[in-house]
C-alpha positions in Angstrom: -0.9 -2.3 -5.2 2.4 -4.1 -5.3 5.3 -3.3 -2.9 8.6 -5.2 -3.4 12.3 -4.8 -2.4 13.9 -3.8 -5.6 17.5 -3.5 -4.4 19.8 -3.9 -1.4 22.0 -0.8 -2.1 25.2 0.5 -0.4 23.3 2.7 2.2 19.7 1.7 1.7 17.0 -0.9 1.0 15.1 0.3 -2.1 11.5 -0.5 -2.5 9.4 -0.3 -5.7 5.7 0.6 -5.2 3.3 0.1 -8.0 -0.3 1.3 -7.9 -2.8 0.7 -10.6 -4.4 4.1 -11.6 -6.1 5.7 -14.6 -3.5 7.1 -17.0 -4.9 10.6 -16.5 -4.3 10.3 -12.7 -0.8 9.0 -13.0 1.2 12.1 -12.2 -1.1 13.3 -9.4 -0.9 9.9 -7.7 2.9 9.7 -8.3 3.6 13.0 -6.6 1.1 12.5 -3.8 2.5 9.1 -3.0 6.1 10.5 -2.8 5.0 13.3 -0.6 3.0 11.0 1.7 5.9 8.5 2.0 8.3 11.4 2.8 6.0 12.9 5.5 5.2 9.5 7.0 8.8 8.5 7.2 9.6 11.9 8.9 6.7 11.4 11.4 8.0 7.9 12.3 11.6 9.1 12.7 12.9 7.4 9.5 15.5 9.2 7.4 16.1 8.8 3.7 19.8 8.1 3.3 21.9 10.1 0.8 25.3 9.3 -0.7 28.2 10.8 1.1 32.0 10.6 0.8 34.6 11.3 3.4 37.8 12.9 2.1 40.9 12.8 4.1 43.8 15.1 3.2 47.3 14.0 4.1 50.2 16.4 3.9 
């Protein structure tokens, strides 16, 4: 498995995770890894950032 920092974005640090699996197992591993990362982050109190924009209206 390879884990690297792929980008330092505006509101996040993006990681790329690459695991070597059989082609027939690819999608199962892909979705299981995403779900496990999401659940582990939540359990550890980490939040996935999302883009947001503040709009100020002046009269």
